[in-house]
C-alpha positions, -999 to 999 in steps of 0.1 A, spaced: 366 283 -246 376 245 -244 374 246 -206 340 262 -207 328 237 -232 343 207 -211 326 221 -181 292 223 -197 297 188 -212 305 174 -178 275 192 -162 251 177 -188 266 142 -185 264 143 -147 229 154 -147 204 129 -133 188 107 -160 154 117 -146 138 150 -156 103 142 -147 78 145 -120 68 115 -101 35 100 -105 20 86 -73 -3 58 -83 -27 47 -58 -58 24 -53 -84 35 -28 -75 17 4 -84 40 33 -69 49 56 -37 43 37 -50 60 3 -82 79 1 -96 89 -33 -124 112 -21 -126 131 12 -108 157 33 -80 136 39 -57 119 13 -46 89 34 -16 86 56 5 68 30 0 96 5 6 124 32 38 106 42 51 104 6 40 140 -2 59 152 29 91 133 18 88 149 -15 85 183 -1 116 178 18 136 165 -12 123 191 -35 103 168 -58 69 174 -72 43 147 -81 7 141 -88 -18 114 -76 -36 92 -100 -61 66 -86 -70 33 -102 -76 -4 -95 -51 -22 -75 -40 -45 -103 -34 -14 -126 -14 2 -99 10 -27 -97 13 -28 -136 20 10 -139 47 7 -113 65 -22 -130 64 -9 -166 72 28 -161 102 47 -147 85 75 -129 57 57 -108 59 52 -72 35 34 -48 28 49 -14 17 16 2 24 -19 -6 31 -50 14 62 -67 8 55 -105 0 77 -134 -15 58 -132 -47 65 -97 -53 101 -96 -40 118 -93 -75 93 -72 -92 97 -41 -72 123 -17 -59 116 -17 -23 124 19 -11 116 20 26 92 6 52 72 29 74 45 11 94 32 -23 103 -5 -37 107 -19 -71 117 -36 -92 91 -68 -109 106 -100 -126 95 -131 -106 101 -166 -120 105 -199 -110 119 -203 -141 140 -178 -164 155 -141 -154 152 -116 -171 130 -84 -172 148 -62 -194 126 -55 -205 91 -67 -241 100 -101 -227 108 -103 -207 77 -95 -234 54 -128 -250 64 -149 -219 54 -168 -219 20 -156 -184 9 -131 -159 20 -132 -124 6 -99 -109 -4 -89 -79 -28 -75 -91 -61 -38 -93 -61 -35 -79 -25 -9 -92 -1 -36 -113 16 -47 -128 -17 -10 -137 -23 -4 -150 12 -34 -172 13 -28 -185 -20 7 -194 -12 -7 -212 18 -28 -235 -5 -61 -218 0 -87 -226 -28 -117 -210 -12 -108 -173 -19 -135 -150 -34 -115 -122 -52 -129 -85 -57 -113 -52 -69 -128 -30 -41 -129 -31 -3 -165 -20 -2 -176 -50 -22 -162 -75 5 -181 -53 31 -213 -58 14 -207 -95 8 -200 -101 44 -232 -83 53 -253 -103 29 -237 -137 40 -221 -141 5 -186 -146 21 -180 -163 54 -148 -142 64 -130 -113 50 -91 -112 53 -75 -78 55 -52 -57 78 -73 -48 108 -68 -10 106 -79 -8 70 -110 -31 76 -123 -12 106 -117 21 88 -137 9 58 -163 -6 79 -169 29 98 -169 47 66 -196 23 54 -218 37 83 -218 2 100 -214 -3 138 -180 -15 149 -197 -37 174 -210 -59 144 -175 -67 133 -158 -96 148 -119 -96 146 -99 -129 149 -64 -132 162 -36 -119 141 -25 -144 114 5 -123 103 22 -89 106 23 -71 73 48 -43 66 39 -12 46 65 -1 21 70 27 -3 80 10 -36 86 14 -73 92 -6 -103 128 -19 -113 132 9 -138 129 37 -111 161 55 -107 184 41 -80 197 74 -67 162 88 -66 150 59 -46 178 65 -20 168 101 -15 132 90 -8 145 62 15 168 84 35 142 113 40 115 89 51 139 73 77 145 109 90 107 114 93 105 83 113 133 93 135 119 129 142 83 117 149 67 130 116 52 96 105 38 88 139 21 123 139 7 116 105 -4 81 115 -23 96 146 -44 117 124 -61 84 112 -65 65 144 
């Protein structure tokens, strides 16, 4: 009897500290994360496939980007499917795994903006509040940023001449532009000002062993071509 009790006690003590489903917290940033439509966004598809392989379940909750960041840093079961790794965020998150890169550019509807020096002379540059682009340009000393919470708002402002340029990853910007029903010929893309790396991340309270399981399976998905196949569905 003592042996049985000892075994049960050991089993309980060795059981992972987490006994919850994961919450995927996302902002509407097509094609990474799509709140409405036939496709969920490649970041969510990648994370869902990783969970299928490790036997986890989750549900997706959409909200503003600032709220997504807060939820991840204050709860132990929230995971972010797409976040750019920046110096200002480095110590706030548990960086689980990188899975793709993109080019950050200035977008206009007239002359291209090909450098940070050019951009400094503009009156207003549209960025998403608390985004990697906001963080990067702020760190570079830009004081001409026009911050909004939704990508579509910057499209409307650029079309109306209320901002001079829009800073975003090129693939995200062009996807949003097409979904707004606008001609791609209207959008002028400048030269890349930096390469951004998309990560799956969570807050500091997220269990370390669970983060390792996600990391390992996503690396396998990169190696076996699964991630590239998912990405191709959004190109």
